[in-house]
C-alpha positions as CSV (number, residue, x, y, z in Angstrom):
1,M,-24.9,-45.8,-3.0
2,D,-24.9,-45.7,-6.7
3,G,-27.8,-46.2,-9.1
4,R,-27.0,-49.9,-9.5
5,A,-26.8,-50.8,-5.8
6,L,-29.1,-53.7,-4.8
7,P,-31.8,-53.1,-2.2
8,L,-30.8,-54.1,1.2
9,V,-32.5,-57.3,2.3
10,A,-31.2,-57.3,5.9
11,A,-29.9,-54.7,8.3
12,K,-26.6,-56.5,8.7
13,G,-23.8,-57.2,6.1
14,C,-23.5,-60.6,4.5
15,L,-20.7,-61.8,6.7
16,E,-22.7,-60.9,9.9
17,M,-25.9,-62.6,8.8
18,E,-24.7,-66.0,7.7
19,S,-26.8,-67.9,10.2
20,Q,-30.1,-66.3,9.1
21,M,-29.6,-65.9,5.3
22,N,-32.5,-67.0,3.1
23,S,-32.1,-67.9,-0.6
24,R,-32.9,-64.4,-1.9
25,E,-30.4,-62.8,0.5
26,R,-27.8,-65.4,-0.5
27,V,-28.1,-64.7,-4.2
28,L,-28.2,-60.9,-3.9
29,C,-25.1,-61.1,-1.6
30,A,-23.1,-62.9,-4.2
31,I,-24.2,-60.4,-6.9
32,R,-22.9,-57.6,-4.7
33,H,-19.5,-59.3,-4.7
34,E,-19.8,-60.2,-1.0
35,R,-19.6,-63.6,0.7
36,P,-22.9,-65.3,1.4
37,D,-23.2,-68.2,3.9
38,R,-22.8,-70.7,1.0
39,I,-22.5,-70.7,-2.7
40,P,-26.0,-69.9,-4.2
41,R,-27.4,-72.4,-6.6
42,D,-29.5,-72.3,-9.8
43,F,-31.0,-75.0,-11.9
44,W,-31.6,-75.1,-15.7
45,A,-32.8,-78.1,-17.6
46,E,-34.3,-79.0,-20.9
47,K,-37.7,-80.7,-20.5
48,P,-36.4,-84.2,-21.5
49,A,-33.5,-83.9,-19.0
50,L,-36.1,-83.0,-16.3
51,N,-38.2,-86.0,-17.3
52,R,-35.2,-88.3,-17.0
53,L,-34.5,-86.9,-13.5
54,F,-38.2,-87.3,-12.6
55,A,-37.9,-91.0,-13.6
56,K,-34.9,-91.4,-11.3
57,L,-36.6,-89.7,-8.3
58,G,-40.0,-91.4,-8.8
59,H,-42.2,-88.2,-9.1
60,Q,-42.9,-85.3,-11.4
61,D,-42.9,-82.4,-9.0
62,E,-40.4,-79.8,-10.2
63,E,-40.7,-77.7,-7.1
64,K,-39.9,-80.7,-5.0
65,V,-36.8,-81.3,-7.0
66,L,-35.7,-77.7,-6.5
67,Q,-36.1,-77.9,-2.8
68,L,-34.3,-81.3,-2.7
69,L,-31.3,-79.7,-4.5
70,G,-31.3,-76.5,-2.4
71,I,-31.9,-74.2,-5.4
72,D,-32.0,-70.5,-4.5
73,I,-33.5,-69.0,-7.6
74,R,-37.0,-69.4,-9.1
75,H,-37.6,-68.7,-12.8
76,L,-40.8,-66.8,-13.7
77,N,-42.4,-66.1,-17.0
78,A,-45.6,-64.5,-18.3
79,R,-47.8,-66.8,-20.3
80,T,-46.9,-66.6,-24.0
81,P,-48.8,-67.5,-27.2
82,D,-48.9,-71.1,-28.3
83,E,-46.7,-72.1,-31.2
84,A,-48.3,-72.9,-34.5
85,E,-47.7,-75.9,-36.8
86,I,-47.1,-74.2,-40.1
87,S,-46.4,-77.4,-42.0
88,P,-46.3,-81.1,-41.0
89,G,-43.7,-81.3,-38.3
90,T,-42.5,-77.7,-38.5
91,F,-43.5,-75.2,-35.9
92,Q,-43.3,-71.4,-35.6
93,N,-43.5,-69.3,-32.4
94,F,-44.8,-65.8,-31.9
95,W,-41.5,-64.2,-33.1
96,G,-41.3,-66.2,-36.3
97,E,-38.6,-68.7,-35.2
98,R,-39.1,-72.0,-36.9
99,Y,-38.1,-75.4,-35.7
100,V,-38.8,-79.1,-35.6
101,Y,-38.8,-81.5,-32.7
102,K,-36.3,-84.4,-32.6
103,P,-37.3,-87.4,-30.5
104,T,-35.2,-88.6,-27.6
105,Q,-35.9,-91.3,-25.1
106,W,-37.1,-88.7,-22.6
107,G,-39.1,-86.5,-24.8
108,P,-38.7,-84.2,-27.9
109,M,-35.9,-81.6,-28.3
110,R,-36.2,-78.5,-30.4
111,E,-33.9,-78.1,-33.5
112,D,-34.0,-74.8,-35.2
113,S,-34.5,-74.2,-38.9
114,K,-34.6,-71.1,-41.0
115,G,-37.0,-68.5,-39.6
116,A,-39.9,-66.7,-41.1
117,L,-37.7,-63.8,-42.5
118,A,-35.0,-66.0,-44.0
119,D,-36.0,-65.1,-47.6
120,A,-36.7,-61.4,-47.0
121,D,-34.8,-59.3,-49.5
122,S,-35.7,-55.7,-48.5
123,M,-36.5,-53.4,-45.7
124,A,-40.1,-53.3,-46.9
125,E,-40.4,-57.0,-46.3
126,L,-39.1,-56.6,-42.7
127,E,-41.4,-53.6,-42.1
128,T,-44.6,-55.4,-43.2
129,F,-43.9,-58.5,-41.1
130,S,-46.4,-59.2,-38.3
131,Y,-44.4,-58.6,-35.1
132,P,-45.7,-59.5,-31.7
133,T,-46.5,-57.0,-29.0
134,P,-46.5,-57.5,-25.2
135,D,-50.3,-57.4,-25.3
136,M,-50.0,-61.0,-26.4
137,F,-48.4,-62.0,-23.0
138,D,-50.5,-62.7,-19.9
139,Y,-48.9,-61.3,-16.7
140,S,-51.8,-62.1,-14.4
141,E,-50.1,-64.9,-12.6
142,L,-46.9,-63.1,-11.8
143,A,-48.0,-61.6,-8.5
144,K,-49.2,-65.0,-7.2
145,Q,-45.9,-66.6,-8.3
146,C,-43.9,-63.9,-6.5
147,K,-45.9,-64.5,-3.3
148,K,-45.4,-68.3,-3.6
149,Y,-41.6,-68.0,-4.0
150,D,-41.0,-65.0,-1.7
151,P,-38.0,-66.5,0.1
152,Y,-36.2,-67.0,-3.2
153,A,-34.4,-64.8,-5.7
154,L,-36.7,-64.3,-8.6
155,L,-35.5,-64.3,-12.2
156,Y,-37.8,-63.3,-15.1
157,G,-37.9,-63.5,-18.8
158,F,-36.2,-64.5,-22.0
159,A,-35.1,-61.3,-23.7
160,D,-32.9,-61.7,-26.7
161,V,-31.8,-58.7,-28.8
162,W,-29.3,-60.3,-31.3
163,Q,-29.4,-64.1,-31.4
164,R,-33.2,-64.4,-31.6
165,P,-33.4,-61.9,-34.5
166,A,-30.7,-64.1,-36.2
167,L,-32.9,-67.1,-35.8
168,V,-35.9,-65.4,-37.3
169,R,-33.8,-64.0,-40.1
170,G,-31.6,-67.1,-40.5
171,W,-27.9,-67.0,-39.4
172,E,-26.4,-66.9,-42.8
173,A,-28.5,-63.9,-43.9
174,W,-28.1,-62.2,-40.6
175,L,-24.3,-62.3,-40.7
176,M,-24.3,-61.1,-44.3
177,D,-26.7,-58.3,-43.4
178,M,-24.2,-56.9,-41.0
179,I,-21.9,-56.3,-43.9
180,D,-24.2,-55.7,-46.8
181,R,-27.4,-54.3,-45.2
182,P,-26.7,-53.1,-41.7
183,E,-29.9,-51.1,-41.6
184,M,-31.8,-54.5,-41.6
185,V,-29.9,-55.7,-38.6
186,H,-30.6,-52.5,-36.6
187,F,-34.2,-52.6,-37.6
188,L,-34.7,-56.1,-36.3
189,S,-32.7,-55.7,-33.1
190,G,-34.6,-52.5,-32.5
191,K,-37.9,-54.3,-32.8
192,F,-36.8,-57.0,-30.4
193,T,-35.4,-54.5,-27.9
194,D,-38.5,-52.3,-27.9
195,F,-40.6,-55.4,-27.2
196,Y,-38.5,-56.6,-24.3
197,L,-38.2,-53.1,-22.8
198,E,-42.0,-53.1,-22.5
199,D,-42.2,-56.7,-21.5
200,Y,-39.9,-56.1,-18.6
201,T,-41.7,-53.0,-17.6
202,R,-45.0,-54.9,-17.4
203,A,-43.5,-57.7,-15.5
204,A,-42.1,-55.3,-12.9
205,E,-45.4,-53.6,-12.6
206,A,-47.3,-56.9,-12.3
207,S,-44.9,-58.2,-9.6
208,K,-44.8,-54.8,-7.8
209,G,-41.1,-54.6,-8.2
210,R,-40.4,-58.0,-6.6
211,I,-38.3,-59.4,-9.5
212,D,-34.6,-59.5,-8.7
213,I,-32.9,-60.6,-11.9
214,Y,-33.9,-60.2,-15.6
215,L,-32.5,-62.5,-18.3
216,L,-30.8,-61.2,-21.4
217,I,-29.6,-63.7,-24.0
218,S,-27.4,-63.4,-27.1
219,D,-24.8,-66.0,-27.9
220,L,-21.6,-64.2,-29.0
221,G,-19.1,-67.0,-29.1
222,T,-18.1,-70.3,-30.6
223,Q,-15.9,-72.9,-28.8
224,R,-12.9,-71.4,-30.5
225,G,-13.6,-67.6,-30.3
226,P,-16.1,-64.8,-30.9
227,L,-18.8,-65.1,-33.5
228,I,-18.2,-61.5,-34.6
229,S,-15.4,-58.9,-34.5
230,P,-15.1,-56.3,-31.7
231,A,-16.1,-53.6,-34.2
232,M,-19.3,-55.5,-35.1
233,F,-20.0,-56.1,-31.5
234,Q,-19.8,-52.4,-30.8
235,E,-22.0,-51.5,-33.7
236,F,-24.7,-54.3,-33.7
237,V,-24.9,-55.7,-30.2
238,A,-23.6,-53.3,-27.5
239,P,-26.2,-50.5,-28.1
240,Y,-29.1,-52.9,-27.5
241,I,-27.5,-54.6,-24.5
242,K,-26.9,-51.1,-23.0
243,Q,-30.6,-50.1,-23.6
244,M,-31.8,-53.3,-21.9
245,A,-29.3,-53.1,-19.0
246,D,-30.1,-49.5,-18.2
247,H,-33.8,-50.2,-18.3
248,I,-33.5,-53.3,-16.0
249,H,-31.5,-51.2,-13.5
250,S,-34.2,-48.6,-13.6
251,L,-36.6,-51.3,-12.6
252,N,-34.3,-52.1,-9.6
253,G,-33.3,-55.4,-11.2
254,R,-30.1,-57.0,-12.1
255,V,-29.0,-58.3,-15.5
256,L,-28.1,-61.9,-16.1
257,F,-26.5,-62.1,-19.5
258,H,-26.3,-65.5,-21.2
259,S,-23.7,-66.2,-23.9
260,C,-22.2,-69.5,-24.8
261,G,-18.7,-69.8,-26.2
262,L,-15.2,-68.4,-25.7
263,I,-16.2,-64.7,-25.0
264,H,-13.4,-63.6,-22.7
265,Q,-12.5,-60.6,-24.8
266,F,-16.1,-59.3,-24.6
267,I,-16.4,-59.5,-20.8
268,P,-14.8,-56.1,-20.0
269,Q,-17.3,-54.5,-22.5
270,L,-20.2,-56.5,-21.0
271,I,-19.3,-55.2,-17.6
272,S,-19.1,-51.6,-18.9
273,L,-22.5,-52.0,-20.5
274,G,-24.1,-53.0,-17.2
275,V,-24.1,-56.7,-17.0
276,D,-24.2,-57.9,-13.4
277,V,-24.2,-61.7,-13.8
278,L,-22.6,-63.7,-16.7
279,D,-23.8,-67.1,-17.7
280,P,-22.9,-69.9,-18.5
281,I,-19.1,-69.4,-18.5
282,Q,-18.7,-72.3,-20.9
283,P,-15.3,-73.9,-20.1
284,V,-13.8,-73.8,-23.6
285,G,-10.1,-73.1,-23.3
286,E,-7.8,-71.5,-20.7
287,L,-9.4,-68.1,-20.9
288,M,-12.7,-69.4,-19.6
289,T,-11.4,-71.4,-16.7
290,P,-12.7,-70.3,-13.2
291,E,-9.1,-69.5,-12.2
292,R,-8.6,-67.1,-15.1
293,L,-12.0,-65.5,-14.8
294,K,-11.5,-64.9,-11.1
295,T,-8.1,-63.4,-11.7
296,D,-9.3,-61.1,-14.5
297,F,-12.7,-60.1,-13.4
298,G,-13.2,-61.0,-9.7
299,G,-15.1,-58.3,-7.9
300,R,-16.4,-56.8,-11.1
301,I,-19.0,-59.3,-12.3
302,C,-20.8,-62.3,-10.8
303,F,-20.4,-65.6,-12.6
304,H,-23.2,-68.2,-13.1
305,G,-22.7,-71.8,-14.3
306,G,-19.5,-73.3,-15.5
307,I,-19.9,-77.0,-14.8
308,D,-18.9,-78.6,-18.0
309,M,-21.9,-80.0,-20.0
310,Q,-20.0,-81.6,-22.9
311,N,-17.6,-83.9,-21.0
312,I,-17.8,-84.0,-17.2
313,L,-21.6,-83.9,-16.8
314,T,-22.3,-86.3,-19.7
315,L,-19.4,-88.7,-19.5
316,G,-17.9,-88.3,-16.0
317,T,-18.7,-90.1,-12.8
318,P,-20.6,-88.4,-9.9
319,E,-17.3,-88.1,-8.1
320,Q,-15.7,-86.3,-11.0
321,V,-18.7,-84.0,-11.1
322,R,-18.3,-83.2,-7.4
323,Q,-14.6,-82.6,-7.9
324,E,-15.3,-80.0,-10.7
325,V,-18.0,-78.4,-8.5
326,N,-15.5,-78.1,-5.7
327,R,-13.0,-76.5,-8.0
328,Y,-15.4,-73.7,-9.0
329,C,-16.7,-73.2,-5.5
330,E,-13.2,-73.0,-4.0
331,T,-11.9,-70.8,-6.7
332,F,-14.6,-68.2,-6.3
333,N,-14.5,-68.8,-2.5
334,K,-18.2,-68.0,-2.0
335,G,-18.2,-64.6,-3.7
336,D,-19.0,-63.6,-7.3
337,Y,-20.5,-67.1,-8.1
338,I,-23.8,-68.9,-8.6
339,L,-23.5,-72.6,-9.0
340,G,-25.1,-74.2,-12.1
341,P,-24.3,-76.1,-15.3
342,A,-22.6,-74.6,-18.3
343,H,-25.9,-74.7,-20.2
344,L,-29.3,-76.2,-19.5
345,F,-28.9,-79.8,-18.3
346,Q,-29.3,-82.0,-21.5
347,P,-31.1,-85.4,-21.7
348,D,-27.7,-87.2,-22.1
349,V,-26.7,-86.1,-18.6
350,P,-27.2,-89.0,-16.1
351,P,-29.5,-88.0,-13.2
352,E,-26.8,-89.1,-10.8
353,N,-24.6,-86.4,-12.2
354,I,-27.2,-83.7,-11.8
355,L,-27.7,-84.7,-8.2
356,A,-23.9,-84.7,-7.7
357,V,-23.7,-81.0,-8.8
358,Y,-25.6,-80.0,-5.7
359,N,-24.2,-82.6,-3.3
360,R,-20.5,-81.8,-3.0
361,K,-19.8,-84.0,0.0
């Protein structure tokens, strides 16, 4: 058994334990590239989308929704510092990301603006910025959450080692820095990586090692191709993904890496860096279809998501949604796949289509 092997959760192999598999076993089985009794399911939703679904169902109990939909993963987080309103209508979080809230019928949606370091012009300005520490997080409820959700696979965190620094720095400055001032990029990514290495250590300790999956986020693609060149990926992104992946594996966890866009060319590198599960497999072009992903990478990485957010979920009928879900589930044939949307459900997705994702018949 290699260092990345998942802990056994039953004495028998997945194919032999189909009749007695719980949610955690089902998810871990898929991540091991084996066949669970059914496709595991996950659920992501923006708050306004959840509010719209609540209105459809006639209650506001999220756990009741997850049980209704047969969701196999529960998302955990430590308590984080409250955001601050730094000027009328503009908010800043503990990292220095800045944003406004745009109204929708179902509640406000965040829209990012230039971050706190957008105007920084020197390393000295980066070095003197007030960065957060994990001491600002409250991990005291994690053990209770783990006990409450014990039959489920548990996913923790929101680590971001490239995109979130870009939001604090401002995308335009961040992309220029990679050419003109690479030391600033490495400094900021290093700050974020060090923070999340410690955050995930503390979460593992607070949960007594019960967390199964740790989230790692950095959007690398547009809908037409990668945001950056392979050389820039190797210099500015890969080292920090590697640090995080190695550390997560040392905590006996698995890495769920989130990147939107057409990132097919990065997938072999992500596998070699230690990514176990890739989300959201946004269906932008032939290279990101489930058939192509299965052919190119089946048995090497587990996929998560895929159900088209831009067209099918927002504009399609429930029957069209079910047809697309069937396509993904049949293509992956139970192994290497966790069902979910190709991003968090958005408020323009009809509740009937959310329900259709998890009701294939």
